[in-house]
Structures are given as C-alpha cells and as structure tokens.
N, C-alpha and C positions, 0 to 999 in steps of 0.2 A: 135540269142541266142546263148551262151555259157554255159559250161556244168558248172562252177558256182553259176547258177541261179540252175539249177538242182538238186544240195546238196543243195543251198541251200530250194527248194520247200519238197523236201527229207527229209529236217531235219524241215523245218513247219509242214508238217503232219505229223511226231512225234510229235510234245511240241500242235498242233493240238488235235490230238487223245489222251493221256493224260493228255489231261484236260477234259476230258464228266466224266473220273467216282469220279474225282476229287473233280469239279464243283456238280455232279448228287450226292455225297453219301454227299458233307457238304451243301445241301442244305433240305438235307430227314434227316438231320442232324444228321448222322450215322459218326462212328468215322472206322477211316482207314486208312491204311498205308502212310507215305510218306516219302522223308529221313530225317525228322526231326526226327521224332520216335529213341525210343531207344528199339532194336537196327535199326540201321536204314535199310528203304524199310521190316521193321519185326513187328516192334512194331506197334500202334494205333497213329494217331496224330489224335484229337479233332477234331470236325465238321470247326471250324473258320476253325484253320491251311489248311483243306479241299478245303476251297472256297478260302483263297487264295492260294495255290498252286493253285489250276484250273487257278485263275484269271489270274497267273502267267506266268502259259502255254501255255493259248488262246493268250495274250498279244506277246507272243516272238510269236506262230507261226504266229499270222497277222503279224510283222511286220517281220518275213522273203518268207513270201507269195505277200504283200503287201507291202512290201519297198527294195527287194532286184529285180534288171528284171525290165520285163512288163509280171508279171504275164495273163497266155489266158485260160481261161477255156476254150476252144473251141481246145486247142494246144493238141494233145494230149501228149505230152512229157512231157508239163507241171502236168498235171491232173495221168500221169503214176506212176512220179517220187514221187506228194504228194498222194496218195494213195498208192504206195508200203511201204513209210513211216508210214503212219495209217496202215498199212496192219500189217506191222514188229512190232512196241511199241503193239500194242492190242493183237496178238500173241505170243511175248512176255508177257504181263499184263494177262490176261490169264493163260498162263501154270501157272506162280510168285506166282499170289493170289486165283489160283487157290485151292493154297495147306491151304491155309489156309481159304477158305470161300465155301466147300464142291464144287468147280466146277469141280477138278479135283481129282476124288475117285479112288484107286487105283480098276485094275477091280478084280472083283470074280472066280478063280478057278475056 
C-alpha cells in the first residue's frame, strides 16, 4: 500500500458522501444548492440538476475507491481514510447548508 492510495480513498469518501444529499433531494423533487446555482453553493438548483450532480459525485467516488490501488474494506487504514473524507465533507455540509435550512439556528441568550 502506498500513501497515494489513502489520499484517493479520502477523496473517494468526500465524493461518495457529497452524493447523498444531492441524490436524496433530487429524487424527492426538491431544489438544493449546487455549484451550478447562482450564486454558486448558495442559490438553489433544480431537482434534475441535483440528481445529475449527485450521480456524478457517486461515480467519481466509486472510481477513486475501486480503481485506484486495491481497496480493502478490512484494512483499517483504507476505511479510516474513506471515513475521514466522508466525515469532514459531512460536517462542512451540515455547517454550510444548515444556515439555509434551519440546521444551525442561532443559540438563544
């Protein structure tokens, strides 16, 4: 195993986790933020754009996991790299999009 594999699995986790909210929102027929909205990442994109963007993210995640190195789900380092990427993008998304969807309501004094 080499460190570039772990970097690939880390980014694979990022893309795989990022696919989830876009695919879910899109298949539910709901608009959601994408990089293609105006303003980027803040405005809403259609449900169709979200499905396409989510599918693209899932495909890139798959390619980074399945076609770089030899991903072993029993190898702790492989799973940790993937999980760390997924966790970090998920925390970022929760903080960023929570401002738009009520997930990060300001605390009351």
